[in-house]
N, C-alpha and C positions, 0 to 999 in steps of 0.2 A: 748700432754701428758696430763693425767689427773690428776684434782687436791685428796688433799689426802683425804677428804670428800667421794668424788664418789668411786674414788679405794675403801676406807672401807664398803661404798654401796654395790659395787659389788660385795666383801668377804662373805659381813655378806650373801647376796643373796642367792649366790654358795654354803657354807655351809651351810645353810639352808635347801635347797633341798637337798642338799645327806645327811643331817640329818632326813629329812623326806620321802625320797626313798628308804634311808636302812632300814628305819625303818617299812614301807608297809614292803619290801619287808623279812626281819625277824621275823616279829610278837613284836616287839617291841615297846612300848609308851613311852621314855624315857628322856622326857624333859632338855635340857641344864643348865648346872650348882646346879642340884641337887644332883649329887654323886661328892665326892671328887677325886683326881687321886687316881690310885691302882683300878678298877673297873675291876672283869674278870665276864665274860657272861659264864656261861659252855656251853651251850647248845641252839642254837636258839628257838625260841616258843612265845608264852604269856606272856610277861611281862609288866606290866603296871603301873607305877609310875608317883602320885601326883605330882604337881608341882610346892606345899609347904614342899615338904615332903625335910628331910637335909639327907643325910647318911653319915659317915665320909671314911678314906681313906682304900685302898684295901681291899675294900669289896667284898666276892666272891658270886656271884645270880646264881639260877637256875630256869630253864622253869618252866611256869606258874604263877607265882609269882605275886602278886597285894599286893601294899604300897600305901594308899590312903586315902583321909582324911573320916571324921566320921558326922555326922549329922551336928554338933556344929563347921563343916567347918575348923575342925583341924587336919596335919597331923603328920603321926609319925617322929621323930628323932630318929637315931641311930648312935651308937659312932664308931667308927676305929675296925677293922680286923673282921667286923661280917660273919657267915657263915648264910645263907638264903636256905635253902632245896628245891625242888622243890611242887610247889604246896600251899606253903604259905600263907599265908595272915595277912596283918597289916594294923591296920587301927585305926582311932582315935588320941589325942593329945599324943601319949605317947612319952616315952623314954625307949632306949632299952643302955645297957649300952656297953663299948669295950670288946673285944675278944667274943658277944654271938650267940650260932650256936642255929638254928633255925630250927625244924627238920622236915622232909617231911610232908605236910601237916596240918601245925599249923596255927590256928587260935590267932592272937596274940590282944590282944583288951585291954591288961591293960599293963604298965609302968614295966620294970624290970632292973632295975640301976645297978644292982651288975654287977661285970667284970668278964667274964671269967665263962659264966657258961652253958650249957644248957636246953633249954625251948621246948617243943613238948604240941602238946595235942591241945584237942578243948574243953572249951579255952584254949591256952598255958598256962602250971606251969613247973615250975624249977623242972628238975631233979636230975638234977648232977652239982656240983663243977667239971667243965674241967682242972683248973688250966690255969696260963698263959703259950701256948704253945714254945713259942719262949725263956724260963727261966728256962726251964727244968731241972734237973741235972739228 
């Protein structure tokens, strides 16, 4: 019978292998414990996320997204219920509020702390207040 420490080590190696294997097969480079629960990946494809990034609950992410650190070694922090369109790039020590929609191909290099807005463009800028989609009347 294996002890708890050995069993834990075997499980960690097994799940680490599966994480690495499927990351290569699907084109993902998503470290463990960066996203909170409820992550939804709409299409497989190149998705690169820095280990220092922190993303909230119920994030919806599309293909070809890059969430990385800048030259000063700071990474993005995103709130809950964010939607990140295909090809979006987020980098630097930025903070994104809850319920923010980031348009396809956007380059986000500054913070948007307002909640429930839409940002698009290169560089990204606010174009719309979307309101809270869960409490509309």
